[in-house]
C-alpha positions as CSV (number, residue, x, y, z in Angstrom):
1,M,-96.6,36.8,-193.3
2,P,-100.3,36.6,-194.4
3,A,-102.1,40.0,-194.7
4,H,-104.5,40.4,-191.7
5,P,-107.4,42.7,-192.4
6,R,-106.5,45.2,-189.7
7,Q,-102.9,45.3,-191.1
8,I,-104.2,46.2,-194.4
9,L,-106.1,49.0,-192.9
10,L,-103.0,50.0,-190.9
11,L,-101.0,50.2,-194.1
12,A,-103.6,52.2,-195.8
13,G,-103.8,54.6,-192.8
14,V,-100.1,55.2,-192.6
15,S,-99.8,55.7,-196.4
16,T,-102.5,58.3,-196.3
17,A,-100.9,60.1,-193.3
18,A,-97.5,60.0,-195.2
19,L,-99.0,61.4,-198.4
20,A,-100.9,64.0,-196.4
21,A,-97.8,65.1,-194.7
22,A,-95.8,65.3,-198.0
23,A,-98.6,67.4,-199.6
24,A,-98.6,69.7,-196.6
25,A,-95.0,70.4,-197.2
26,Q,-95.8,72.1,-200.4
27,D,-97.6,74.8,-198.5
28,P,-95.6,78.2,-198.1
29,A,-96.0,77.8,-194.4
30,V,-93.8,74.7,-194.4
31,T,-90.0,75.1,-194.3
32,P,-87.9,72.4,-196.0
33,A,-85.4,70.6,-193.7
34,G,-82.5,71.9,-195.8
35,Q,-80.3,68.9,-195.1
36,G,-78.0,68.2,-198.1
37,A,-76.1,65.1,-198.9
38,E,-72.8,66.8,-197.8
39,N,-74.1,67.6,-194.3
40,P,-73.8,65.1,-191.5
41,V,-77.2,64.4,-190.3
42,F,-79.1,61.5,-188.5
43,V,-82.0,59.9,-190.3
44,L,-83.6,56.4,-190.2
45,G,-81.1,53.7,-190.6
46,T,-78.3,55.6,-192.4
47,I,-75.8,57.8,-190.5
48,Y,-74.1,60.2,-192.8
49,L,-70.8,60.4,-191.1
50,D,-67.4,60.4,-192.6
51,A,-64.4,58.9,-190.7
52,E,-63.3,62.2,-189.4
53,D,-66.7,63.0,-188.0
54,V,-66.8,60.2,-185.5
55,A,-63.4,61.0,-184.0
56,G,-63.2,61.7,-180.3
57,Y,-65.5,60.8,-177.4
58,V,-68.2,63.3,-178.0
59,A,-71.0,62.4,-180.3
60,S,-73.5,65.0,-181.6
61,G,-76.3,62.7,-182.5
62,A,-77.4,59.1,-182.2
63,Q,-79.3,56.7,-184.6
64,V,-81.3,55.3,-181.6
65,A,-83.2,58.7,-181.1
66,K,-84.7,58.5,-184.5
67,S,-84.3,62.3,-184.6
68,L,-82.3,65.1,-186.4
69,T,-82.2,67.0,-183.1
70,P,-78.7,67.2,-181.6
71,L,-78.2,65.3,-178.4
72,A,-77.5,68.4,-176.5
73,E,-81.0,69.6,-177.3
74,S,-82.9,66.3,-177.0
75,Q,-85.2,66.0,-174.1
76,K,-84.2,62.4,-173.7
77,S,-81.4,60.7,-171.7
78,V,-78.9,59.3,-174.4
79,S,-75.4,58.1,-174.2
80,V,-73.0,57.2,-177.1
81,V,-69.8,55.3,-176.8
82,T,-67.6,56.1,-179.8
83,E,-65.2,54.0,-181.7
84,A,-62.4,56.1,-180.3
85,Q,-63.4,55.4,-176.8
86,I,-63.8,51.7,-177.5
87,D,-60.2,51.6,-178.9
88,D,-58.6,53.5,-176.2
89,Q,-60.1,51.3,-173.5
90,G,-59.3,48.1,-175.3
91,A,-63.0,46.9,-175.1
92,S,-63.7,43.6,-176.9
93,N,-67.5,43.2,-176.3
94,L,-70.5,45.1,-175.6
95,G,-70.3,44.8,-171.9
96,E,-66.7,46.1,-171.7
97,S,-67.6,49.0,-173.9
98,L,-70.3,50.2,-171.6
99,G,-68.2,50.1,-168.4
100,Y,-68.0,53.9,-168.1
101,T,-71.6,54.6,-169.0
102,A,-74.0,55.9,-166.3
103,G,-76.7,53.5,-165.0
104,I,-75.3,50.2,-166.7
105,Y,-73.7,47.2,-165.1
106,G,-71.9,46.0,-168.2
107,Q,-70.9,42.4,-167.4
108,P,-73.1,41.0,-164.5
109,F,-72.2,37.5,-165.4
110,G,-68.5,38.1,-165.8
111,A,-67.1,36.9,-169.1
112,D,-69.7,35.0,-171.1
113,P,-68.8,34.6,-174.7
114,R,-72.3,33.6,-175.7
115,F,-74.5,36.6,-174.7
116,N,-74.6,40.3,-174.0
117,A,-76.3,40.9,-170.6
118,P,-75.9,44.5,-169.3
119,T,-78.4,45.8,-166.8
120,L,-79.9,49.2,-167.3
121,R,-81.3,51.1,-164.6
122,G,-81.6,47.8,-162.7
123,F,-83.5,45.9,-165.4
124,E,-82.1,43.2,-167.6
125,S,-81.6,44.1,-171.4
126,D,-82.0,40.7,-173.0
127,K,-85.1,42.2,-174.8
128,A,-83.7,45.6,-175.2
129,Q,-80.7,45.1,-177.6
130,Y,-80.8,46.4,-181.2
131,V,-78.5,46.5,-184.2
132,N,-78.8,49.4,-186.7
133,G,-82.0,50.6,-185.0
134,L,-83.7,47.3,-185.4
135,R,-84.3,44.7,-182.6
136,Q,-82.2,41.6,-182.4
137,G,-83.8,38.3,-182.9
138,R,-83.9,35.5,-180.1
139,F,-86.2,35.2,-177.1
140,F,-83.8,34.4,-174.4
141,G,-80.5,36.3,-174.1
142,A,-79.1,38.8,-176.6
143,V,-76.5,37.2,-178.8
144,D,-73.0,38.7,-178.7
145,Y,-72.4,40.8,-181.9
146,E,-68.8,41.4,-182.8
147,L,-67.9,44.7,-181.4
148,Y,-64.9,45.3,-183.9
149,G,-67.8,45.5,-186.6
150,M,-69.4,48.4,-184.8
151,Q,-69.0,52.1,-185.3
152,Q,-70.5,53.1,-182.1
153,V,-72.8,51.9,-179.1
154,E,-75.8,54.0,-178.0
155,V,-78.1,53.8,-175.0
156,L,-81.6,55.3,-174.9
157,R,-82.8,55.3,-171.4
158,G,-86.4,55.1,-170.2
159,P,-89.5,53.6,-171.7
160,S,-89.1,53.7,-175.5
161,S,-92.4,51.9,-176.8
162,S,-93.6,55.1,-178.3
163,L,-90.7,54.8,-180.9
164,Y,-89.9,51.0,-180.8
165,G,-92.9,49.1,-179.6
166,A,-92.9,46.3,-177.2
167,G,-89.9,46.2,-174.8
168,M,-88.6,46.5,-171.3
169,P,-89.2,50.0,-169.5
170,A,-85.4,51.0,-168.9
171,G,-84.6,51.7,-172.4
172,I,-82.7,50.2,-175.3
173,I,-79.0,49.5,-176.3
174,N,-78.2,50.1,-180.0
175,Q,-75.1,49.0,-181.9
176,V,-74.4,50.7,-185.1
177,Q,-72.5,48.7,-187.7
178,K,-69.6,50.2,-189.7
179,R,-70.8,51.9,-192.8
180,A,-69.0,52.6,-196.1
181,Q,-67.6,56.2,-195.9
182,T,-66.1,58.7,-198.4
183,G,-62.3,58.6,-198.8
184,D,-59.8,55.8,-198.7
185,F,-58.5,54.2,-195.4
186,G,-57.6,50.9,-194.1
187,E,-56.0,49.0,-191.2
188,A,-54.8,45.5,-190.5
189,G,-53.2,44.0,-187.4
190,V,-52.7,41.2,-184.8
191,G,-53.3,41.0,-181.1
192,I,-52.7,38.8,-178.1
193,D,-53.7,38.8,-174.4
194,S,-52.4,37.4,-171.2
195,H,-55.0,34.5,-171.4
196,D,-53.2,33.2,-174.6
197,G,-56.0,34.7,-176.7
198,K,-55.1,35.7,-180.3
199,R,-56.7,37.6,-183.1
200,V,-56.1,39.0,-186.6
201,F,-58.1,41.9,-188.1
202,F,-58.7,44.2,-191.0
203,D,-60.8,47.1,-192.1
204,V,-60.6,48.5,-195.5
205,N,-62.7,51.4,-197.0
206,R,-62.6,52.5,-200.6
207,E,-64.2,55.2,-202.5
208,A,-64.8,53.8,-205.9
209,S,-66.3,57.1,-207.3
210,E,-68.3,60.1,-205.9
211,A,-71.4,57.9,-206.0
212,L,-70.1,54.5,-204.7
213,S,-68.0,53.5,-201.7
214,W,-67.4,50.0,-200.2
215,R,-66.0,48.7,-196.9
216,L,-64.8,45.2,-195.9
217,T,-64.3,44.4,-192.2
218,G,-63.1,41.1,-190.7
219,I,-61.6,39.5,-187.7
220,G,-60.6,36.0,-186.6
221,K,-59.9,35.4,-183.0
222,D,-59.5,32.7,-180.3
223,M,-61.0,34.4,-177.3
224,Q,-59.9,33.1,-174.0
225,T,-60.8,33.9,-170.3
226,Q,-59.4,33.3,-166.7
227,I,-60.9,29.8,-167.0
228,D,-58.7,27.9,-169.5
229,E,-61.6,25.8,-170.8
230,L,-63.9,28.7,-171.3
231,G,-63.4,30.5,-174.7
232,N,-64.7,31.1,-178.2
233,E,-63.1,30.7,-181.5
234,R,-64.8,33.3,-183.8
235,G,-64.7,34.4,-187.5
236,Y,-66.5,37.6,-188.5
237,L,-66.8,39.0,-192.0
238,A,-68.8,42.1,-192.9
239,G,-69.3,44.0,-196.2
240,A,-70.8,47.5,-196.5
241,V,-71.7,49.5,-199.7
242,R,-72.9,53.0,-200.0
243,W,-74.4,54.2,-203.3
244,S,-75.7,57.6,-203.8
245,P,-77.3,57.7,-207.4
246,D,-78.2,61.3,-207.1
247,A,-77.7,64.1,-204.6
248,L,-81.1,63.3,-202.8
249,T,-80.6,59.6,-202.3
250,T,-78.5,57.3,-200.3
251,I,-78.5,53.6,-200.1
252,D,-76.6,51.6,-197.7
253,L,-76.0,47.8,-197.9
254,L,-74.9,46.0,-194.8
255,A,-74.1,42.2,-194.6
256,S,-72.2,40.1,-192.1
257,Y,-71.5,36.5,-191.3
258,T,-70.3,35.2,-187.9
259,A,-69.2,31.6,-187.1
260,D,-68.2,30.8,-183.6
261,A,-68.3,28.2,-180.9
262,P,-68.8,29.9,-177.6
263,I,-68.5,27.5,-174.5
264,S,-71.1,27.9,-171.8
265,P,-69.7,29.2,-168.6
266,V,-70.4,26.9,-165.6
267,G,-71.1,28.7,-162.3
268,I,-70.3,27.3,-158.8
269,P,-72.5,26.9,-155.8
270,F,-72.7,29.8,-153.5
271,G,-71.7,27.5,-150.5
272,L,-68.4,26.9,-152.3
273,T,-67.6,30.6,-152.3
274,E,-67.6,30.5,-148.5
275,L,-65.3,27.4,-148.3
276,A,-62.4,28.3,-150.6
277,D,-60.3,31.1,-151.8
278,G,-61.9,33.4,-154.4
279,E,-58.6,33.6,-156.4
280,D,-58.6,29.8,-156.9
281,L,-62.4,29.5,-157.6
282,R,-62.5,32.1,-160.3
283,E,-60.3,29.8,-162.3
284,L,-62.1,26.6,-161.5
285,Y,-64.0,24.9,-164.3
286,V,-66.8,22.8,-163.1
287,G,-67.8,21.7,-166.7
288,Q,-67.2,18.5,-168.6
289,T,-64.7,18.9,-171.5
290,N,-65.7,15.9,-173.4
291,W,-69.3,17.2,-173.4
292,D,-69.4,21.0,-173.4
293,D,-69.4,22.2,-177.1
294,S,-71.0,24.6,-179.3
295,D,-71.6,25.6,-183.0
296,R,-73.2,28.9,-183.8
297,K,-73.7,30.6,-187.2
298,M,-75.4,34.0,-187.7
299,W,-76.1,35.8,-190.9
300,N,-77.3,39.4,-191.3
301,L,-78.4,41.3,-194.4
302,G,-79.5,45.0,-194.2
303,V,-80.6,47.6,-196.5
304,E,-81.0,51.3,-195.5
305,V,-82.5,54.0,-197.9
306,S,-82.9,57.7,-197.4
307,H,-84.4,60.0,-200.1
308,D,-85.0,63.7,-199.9
309,L,-88.3,64.5,-201.5
310,D,-88.8,67.7,-203.6
311,S,-91.0,69.1,-200.8
312,G,-88.0,69.1,-198.3
313,W,-89.2,66.1,-196.6
314,T,-87.1,62.8,-196.3
315,L,-88.4,59.4,-196.7
316,S,-86.3,56.6,-195.1
317,Q,-86.4,52.8,-194.6
318,G,-84.3,50.4,-192.7
319,F,-84.5,46.7,-193.3
320,R,-82.7,43.7,-191.7
321,Y,-82.8,39.8,-192.2
322,E,-81.2,37.9,-189.4
323,K,-80.8,34.2,-189.2
324,L,-79.3,32.2,-186.3
325,D,-78.4,28.5,-186.1
326,W,-77.0,27.3,-182.8
327,D,-76.5,23.8,-181.3
328,Y,-74.7,23.5,-178.0
329,T,-74.2,21.1,-175.1
330,G,-73.3,22.1,-171.6
331,T,-72.9,21.6,-168.0
332,Y,-74.7,23.6,-165.1
333,V,-74.8,23.8,-161.4
334,S,-77.5,25.1,-159.0
335,T,-76.5,28.1,-156.9
336,G,-78.0,26.4,-153.9
337,A,-76.3,22.9,-154.5
338,V,-75.1,21.3,-151.3
339,I,-71.6,20.9,-150.8
340,D,-70.9,17.4,-149.2
341,A,-68.2,16.8,-146.5
342,D,-65.9,15.4,-149.2
343,G,-66.1,18.7,-151.2
344,S,-68.4,17.3,-154.0
345,F,-71.7,18.5,-155.3
346,F,-74.2,17.5,-158.1
347,R,-74.1,19.1,-161.5
348,G,-76.4,18.7,-164.5
349,A,-76.1,18.6,-168.2
350,S,-78.1,20.0,-171.2
351,R,-78.3,19.8,-174.9
352,Q,-79.8,22.7,-176.7
353,S,-80.6,23.5,-180.4
354,E,-82.2,26.5,-182.0
355,E,-83.0,27.9,-185.4
356,S,-84.5,31.4,-185.9
357,E,-85.2,34.0,-188.5
358,S,-86.0,37.4,-188.0
359,V,-87.2,40.1,-190.6
360,S,-87.5,43.7,-189.6
361,L,-88.6,46.8,-191.5
362,D,-88.8,50.4,-190.3
363,T,-90.2,53.2,-192.7
364,R,-90.3,56.9,-191.8
365,L,-91.1,60.2,-193.1
366,T,-89.5,63.3,-191.5
367,G,-89.8,66.8,-192.3
368,E,-89.9,70.4,-190.9
369,A,-92.9,72.7,-190.8
370,V,-93.4,76.1,-189.4
371,T,-96.7,77.3,-187.8
372,G,-96.7,80.9,-186.5
373,Q,-93.6,81.2,-184.2
374,A,-93.2,77.4,-183.7
375,T,-91.0,75.2,-185.8
376,H,-92.0,71.4,-185.8
377,Q,-89.7,68.5,-186.7
378,L,-92.3,65.9,-187.7
379,L,-91.8,62.2,-187.8
380,F,-94.3,59.6,-189.2
381,G,-93.4,55.9,-189.1
382,M,-94.3,52.3,-189.3
383,D,-92.4,49.3,-188.5
384,L,-93.0,45.5,-189.0
385,R,-91.3,42.6,-187.2
386,R,-91.7,38.9,-187.9
387,Y,-89.7,36.4,-185.8
388,E,-89.9,32.6,-186.2
389,A,-87.9,30.1,-184.0
390,E,-87.6,26.3,-183.6
391,E,-86.1,25.3,-180.3
392,S,-85.2,22.1,-178.6
393,S,-83.9,21.4,-175.1
394,L,-82.9,18.3,-173.0
395,I,-81.9,18.8,-169.4
396,E,-80.8,16.3,-166.8
397,S,-80.4,17.5,-163.3
398,D,-78.0,15.9,-160.6
399,R,-76.3,13.8,-163.2
400,T,-72.9,13.5,-161.9
401,R,-70.9,14.7,-158.8
402,F,-68.0,17.1,-159.1
403,D,-65.2,17.2,-156.5
404,W,-63.6,20.7,-156.2
405,N,-60.8,19.3,-154.1
406,D,-59.8,16.9,-157.1
407,P,-61.3,18.3,-160.3
408,D,-62.1,15.8,-163.0
409,N,-63.4,17.4,-166.1
410,Q,-64.1,14.2,-167.9
411,G,-66.9,11.6,-167.4
412,P,-69.6,9.5,-169.1
413,L,-71.6,11.3,-171.8
414,P,-75.1,12.1,-170.6
415,V,-78.0,9.8,-171.3
416,F,-81.3,11.9,-171.3
417,A,-84.6,10.4,-170.1
418,G,-87.5,11.1,-172.2
419,G,-88.0,13.3,-175.3
420,P,-86.9,17.0,-175.6
421,N,-88.8,20.0,-174.6
422,S,-89.3,21.6,-178.0
423,G,-91.5,23.9,-180.0
424,A,-91.9,26.5,-182.7
425,V,-93.2,30.0,-182.3
426,T,-94.1,32.9,-184.7
427,L,-94.1,36.4,-183.5
428,R,-95.6,39.4,-185.5
429,Q,-95.6,42.9,-184.5
430,V,-96.8,45.9,-186.5
431,G,-96.6,49.6,-185.0
432,I,-97.5,53.0,-186.4
433,Y,-96.1,56.0,-184.6
434,A,-95.8,59.8,-185.0
435,Q,-93.7,62.4,-183.2
436,D,-93.6,66.2,-183.1
437,E,-90.6,68.0,-181.9
438,V,-91.5,71.6,-181.3
439,M,-89.2,74.7,-181.0
440,L,-90.9,77.7,-179.8
441,G,-88.2,80.5,-178.9
442,N,-86.1,78.9,-176.2
443,W,-88.9,76.3,-175.4
444,R,-88.4,72.7,-176.6
445,M,-91.4,70.4,-176.6
446,T,-91.9,66.7,-177.8
447,G,-94.8,64.6,-178.1
448,G,-95.2,61.1,-179.5
449,L,-97.8,58.4,-179.8
450,R,-97.6,54.8,-181.0
451,Y,-100.2,52.1,-181.6
452,D,-99.0,48.4,-181.8
453,W,-100.4,45.1,-182.8
454,A,-98.3,42.2,-181.2
455,E,-99.2,38.5,-181.9
456,Q,-97.5,35.3,-181.1
457,S,-98.5,31.8,-181.7
458,G,-97.0,28.4,-181.0
459,V,-95.2,26.4,-178.3
460,Q,-91.9,26.9,-176.5
461,Y,-90.3,24.1,-174.8
462,N,-93.5,22.1,-174.7
463,V,-95.5,25.0,-173.1
464,P,-98.0,27.2,-175.0
465,A,-96.5,30.7,-175.7
466,E,-99.3,32.8,-177.2
467,F,-100.5,36.3,-176.8
468,D,-102.5,38.8,-179.0
469,E,-102.1,42.3,-177.8
470,T,-102.8,45.9,-178.9
471,K,-101.5,48.9,-177.1
472,L,-101.2,52.7,-177.2
473,T,-98.1,54.1,-175.7
474,G,-96.8,57.6,-175.7
475,Q,-94.2,60.2,-174.5
476,A,-94.2,63.9,-173.7
477,S,-91.5,66.4,-172.7
478,L,-91.0,70.0,-172.0
479,G,-87.7,71.7,-172.1
480,Y,-86.1,75.2,-171.9
481,Q,-82.9,76.0,-173.8
482,F,-80.8,78.8,-172.1
483,G,-78.5,80.9,-174.2
484,N,-75.4,79.6,-172.3
485,G,-75.7,76.0,-173.6
486,V,-77.9,74.8,-170.8
487,L,-81.0,72.7,-171.5
488,T,-83.5,71.6,-168.7
489,Y,-86.4,69.3,-169.4
490,L,-89.1,67.2,-167.8
491,S,-90.4,64.1,-169.6
492,Y,-93.0,61.4,-169.3
493,A,-93.0,58.1,-171.2
494,T,-94.8,54.7,-171.2
495,S,-94.0,51.1,-172.4
496,F,-95.4,47.7,-172.6
497,D,-94.2,44.2,-173.0
498,P,-96.5,41.2,-173.9
499,Q,-96.1,37.9,-171.7
500,T,-96.8,34.3,-172.3
501,G,-98.4,32.0,-169.7
502,I,-101.6,32.0,-167.6
503,N,-102.7,33.4,-164.3
504,E,-104.2,31.4,-161.4
505,N,-107.5,31.6,-163.0
506,E,-105.9,30.1,-166.2
507,E,-106.5,33.4,-168.1
508,P,-103.7,34.9,-170.3
509,L,-101.2,37.1,-168.6
510,K,-101.5,40.9,-169.3
511,P,-98.5,42.7,-170.7
512,T,-96.1,44.3,-168.3
513,E,-96.5,48.1,-168.4
514,G,-93.8,50.8,-167.7
515,E,-94.2,54.5,-166.6
516,Q,-91.5,57.0,-166.0
517,W,-91.0,60.6,-165.1
518,E,-87.6,62.1,-165.6
519,L,-86.1,65.6,-164.8
520,G,-83.0,66.3,-166.8
521,L,-80.3,68.8,-167.4
522,K,-77.9,69.1,-170.3
523,Y,-74.8,71.5,-170.8
524,Q,-72.9,71.8,-174.1
525,P,-70.0,74.3,-173.4
526,T,-68.7,76.6,-176.1
527,A,-65.2,76.8,-175.1
528,F,-64.5,73.1,-175.9
529,D,-66.3,70.1,-177.3
530,G,-68.2,68.3,-174.6
531,L,-71.6,67.3,-173.3
532,F,-72.6,67.1,-169.5
533,T,-75.9,65.6,-168.5
534,A,-77.8,65.0,-165.3
535,A,-81.1,63.0,-164.9
536,I,-83.3,62.2,-162.0
537,Y,-86.0,59.5,-162.8
538,D,-88.8,57.6,-161.2
539,L,-89.6,54.4,-163.2
540,T,-92.3,51.8,-162.4
541,Q,-93.1,48.5,-164.1
542,T,-96.5,46.8,-163.2
543,N,-98.1,43.4,-163.9
544,V,-94.9,41.6,-162.8
545,N,-95.4,37.9,-162.4
546,Q,-95.2,36.0,-159.0
547,W,-95.2,32.3,-159.3
548,A,-98.5,30.8,-157.9
549,G,-97.9,27.0,-158.2
550,S,-99.0,24.5,-160.9
551,S,-102.3,23.5,-162.5
552,A,-103.7,20.0,-162.3
553,S,-102.1,19.4,-165.6
554,G,-98.6,20.6,-164.4
555,V,-98.7,24.1,-166.0
556,N,-97.1,26.8,-164.1
557,L,-99.5,29.5,-162.8
558,Y,-98.8,33.2,-162.0
559,R,-100.2,36.1,-160.0
560,Q,-99.7,39.5,-161.7
561,I,-99.5,41.4,-158.3
562,G,-95.9,42.2,-158.8
563,E,-94.5,45.8,-159.2
564,V,-91.0,47.1,-159.5
565,R,-89.8,50.6,-158.9
566,S,-86.5,52.1,-159.9
567,R,-85.5,55.6,-158.9
568,G,-82.3,57.3,-159.1
569,L,-79.7,60.0,-160.4
570,E,-77.5,59.7,-163.3
571,L,-74.6,62.0,-164.0
572,E,-72.4,61.7,-167.2
573,A,-69.7,63.8,-169.0
574,S,-67.9,63.3,-172.3
575,A,-65.4,66.0,-173.4
576,A,-62.4,66.9,-175.3
577,L,-60.9,69.3,-172.8
578,S,-58.3,70.3,-175.2
579,A,-56.6,68.9,-178.4
580,A,-54.7,66.5,-176.1
581,W,-57.1,65.6,-173.2
582,E,-60.3,63.6,-173.4
583,I,-62.5,62.4,-170.6
584,R,-65.6,60.1,-170.0
585,A,-67.0,60.2,-166.5
586,S,-70.2,58.9,-164.9
587,Y,-72.0,58.3,-161.6
588,A,-75.4,56.5,-160.9
589,Y,-77.4,56.1,-157.9
590,N,-80.1,53.5,-158.5
591,D,-82.7,52.6,-155.8
592,T,-84.9,49.7,-156.7
593,E,-87.7,48.0,-154.9
594,Q,-89.9,45.1,-155.5
595,R,-93.6,45.3,-154.4
596,G,-96.1,42.4,-154.1
597,G,-95.3,38.8,-153.6
598,T,-92.5,37.2,-151.5
599,N,-89.8,39.8,-152.2
600,T,-91.8,42.8,-151.1
601,G,-89.4,45.5,-150.0
602,Q,-86.4,43.9,-151.5
603,P,-84.2,45.4,-154.2
604,M,-84.0,44.1,-157.7
605,W,-81.2,41.6,-158.2
606,N,-78.0,42.7,-160.1
607,A,-78.8,46.3,-159.5
608,P,-75.9,48.1,-157.9
609,K,-77.2,51.1,-155.9
610,H,-74.0,53.1,-156.6
611,S,-71.8,52.9,-159.7
612,A,-69.3,55.2,-161.1
613,G,-66.4,55.6,-163.5
614,I,-64.0,58.0,-164.9
615,W,-61.6,57.5,-167.8
616,L,-59.0,60.1,-168.9
617,D,-56.9,60.0,-171.9
618,H,-53.9,62.1,-172.9
619,D,-52.1,62.6,-176.3
620,F,-48.6,63.7,-175.8
621,G,-48.3,65.0,-179.3
622,N,-45.2,62.7,-180.1
623,G,-47.0,59.6,-181.1
624,L,-47.6,58.5,-177.5
625,R,-51.1,58.3,-176.0
626,S,-51.9,57.1,-172.5
627,G,-55.1,56.7,-170.4
628,G,-56.4,55.2,-167.4
629,G,-59.8,54.7,-165.5
630,I,-61.4,53.7,-162.3
631,R,-64.7,51.9,-162.1
632,H,-66.9,51.3,-159.0
633,I,-69.6,48.6,-159.0
634,G,-71.6,48.9,-155.8
635,S,-73.1,46.0,-153.8
636,R,-76.0,44.1,-155.2
637,M,-78.3,41.2,-154.4
638,D,-78.3,37.8,-155.8
639,I,-81.4,36.4,-157.7
640,S,-82.9,35.0,-154.4
641,N,-82.6,38.4,-152.6
642,T,-80.9,36.7,-149.7
643,R,-77.4,37.4,-150.3
644,E,-75.7,40.7,-150.8
645,L,-72.5,40.7,-153.1
646,D,-69.6,43.0,-152.0
647,S,-68.9,46.1,-154.0
648,V,-65.7,46.4,-156.0
649,T,-63.4,49.2,-157.4
650,L,-61.4,48.3,-160.6
651,L,-58.5,50.2,-162.3
652,D,-57.9,50.0,-165.9
653,M,-55.0,51.5,-168.1
654,G,-54.2,51.8,-171.7
655,A,-51.3,53.2,-173.8
656,S,-50.4,53.4,-177.5
657,Y,-47.5,54.7,-179.6
658,T,-47.7,55.6,-183.3
659,R,-44.9,55.9,-185.6
660,G,-45.6,56.4,-189.3
661,N,-48.2,53.8,-190.3
662,L,-47.6,51.5,-187.3
663,E,-49.2,51.6,-184.0
664,G,-48.6,49.4,-180.9
665,S,-51.1,49.5,-178.0
666,L,-51.3,47.8,-174.6
667,N,-54.4,47.7,-172.3
668,V,-54.7,46.3,-168.8
669,S,-58.1,45.9,-167.2
670,N,-58.5,45.2,-163.5
671,L,-54.9,46.4,-162.9
672,T,-54.9,45.4,-159.2
673,D,-56.3,41.9,-159.9
674,E,-59.3,42.3,-157.6
675,V,-61.4,39.1,-156.8
676,Y,-65.1,39.7,-156.8
677,L,-68.3,37.8,-157.5
678,S,-70.1,39.4,-160.5
679,T,-73.4,37.8,-159.7
680,C,-75.3,34.7,-158.3
681,G,-78.1,33.6,-160.6
682,W,-80.1,30.4,-160.6
683,F,-77.4,28.4,-162.1
684,G,-74.4,29.2,-160.1
685,C,-72.2,32.2,-159.0
686,Y,-69.7,33.9,-161.3
687,Y,-66.6,35.7,-160.7
688,G,-65.4,38.8,-162.6
689,E,-62.4,38.7,-164.8
690,G,-59.0,39.1,-163.0
691,R,-56.1,41.2,-164.4
692,T,-56.0,40.8,-168.0
693,L,-53.3,42.3,-170.4
694,S,-54.0,42.8,-174.2
695,A,-51.7,44.0,-176.8
696,K,-52.0,44.6,-180.5
697,M,-49.9,46.0,-183.4
698,T,-51.9,47.8,-186.2
699,Y,-50.7,49.0,-189.7
700,T,-52.9,51.9,-191.1
701,W,-52.9,53.4,-194.5
């Protein structure tokens, strides 16, 4: 990316700040952080955790927080889903792994092998998903990363622009790839499920020397859903190397390649859900088997470096290159499609193609300083992101009719009129940020500021998609740590997210802005390993668009009169109650309201007012483990805010038996086979998955 004059000034400024901070650390008033290579700590990019340190359901820290402060003392709302919990619950994708996490609707579109689309505090998360602390590429929809390749899943709630720059105000979701570890271990196995899905997998780690370890992880699977024609054949291979040339330096190399063919799910018109039995409709495929196809390939290469300076400060850097190539053809329907008397309705067809490259770099300097009675954990950072994409789309509406009484999934191939909607865009973002976490007796205080330059040029789908924004965002919090393991805190944070398009005066749209107040409480007991959290929040997003017709040239116009408010309560608990019992429980009350425009007074769509879950796992001590959970998804509105979808309560179960090096496991989701609508969007209504059984056999060494 060509050097912009202000970027040169920015780099110089950050370098000066870093050098000044490092020099200050030589002063006798500055206390070294004292984190040695053998102590598990959390720094930028790299997580120094051996395999035994990530066992169980309770995590002490998270990469997403960009802080050494333990979660129990952090004045932020953070959740971590560990690998142990993922395995016990039999989760196979991001949405399933978050089913017992407070404030998240994990799979609002049911089973979709293409994307991950959880909602967080009522907001969509397509622009809020990260891998290894760096944002995923792609403008529309976050690509489904292979969960088997992940070490843990993290959720940071609330506006996070002060650490991560542009993004939606409800927080971010971060997936952490498996790293090479000390010690030798491995596993290999096979699995099947009740939808005729199959998979083979392996994960091998070797310690070549005290300074060098490597890890190789792979999975091949034929994923299937309750709709026979909807699935995905995937191959995933990942390699990781950890090199510690000396006691002060650690370098992690992370690479992965994914090749799959996810078929696009086709919704059904809402009118059909009122005419037929849902148990039959959830297995109905409205697509065209001789047209629906997909070919997707994704490459990732990451480098993470951490170096302890002689001054006691740590310089860290995370880098990732991501490339995505995807061509797919699909069928779609409109939610409001009219069902004729003969049971038929119109469906459309599309052809999509995209190629994108994303480069992300995040550099940080962290250290500890003492001023009087106060101890400061200081963070100075700069990150850069460049994203380039070329996209092409052909869409034909009302192409053929589909009779649900006599389904025919064949038909003539589409012939599109006119040329494709296409374009190429380039996004550049640079941000500098600083944070100070202060400990003064029992008081805890955190303050952070960030300044961003975000610039985008080019055209998306034949429409100009440009912006050039600068923004200052921040966060501040105050907490008190009681001697009995209780922390209370009050926090304030802001966010922004640039938008493309023009208003009714044909002026560029302003960025959306987020603002949140949060009152929280955390409790870490001393009698057993656990973390209990509670948070009350009031979150507002402004400059939300309302469509205002079209210009004389046919370009969409918008009024930025919209505002969204999300208020609620979240309770969460993760605990190892004893050596045999582990629990994960959550409850969330989320009250959302749209203000301004046609939906004033209505809640946000896909935002359950009530959601809850509890999962309990027991180890019998003889090789047998069993667990079970119950999840409740409250009623929620469709995208038009005219239809309320019913609430549903789901039961899940899991069991495993280990003998020697062999382990067999069985999981059942939606045990009682509840029939429910996950959501109704613009392109049809989607049903949640029915009862699904999955089994696997694993050999470990």
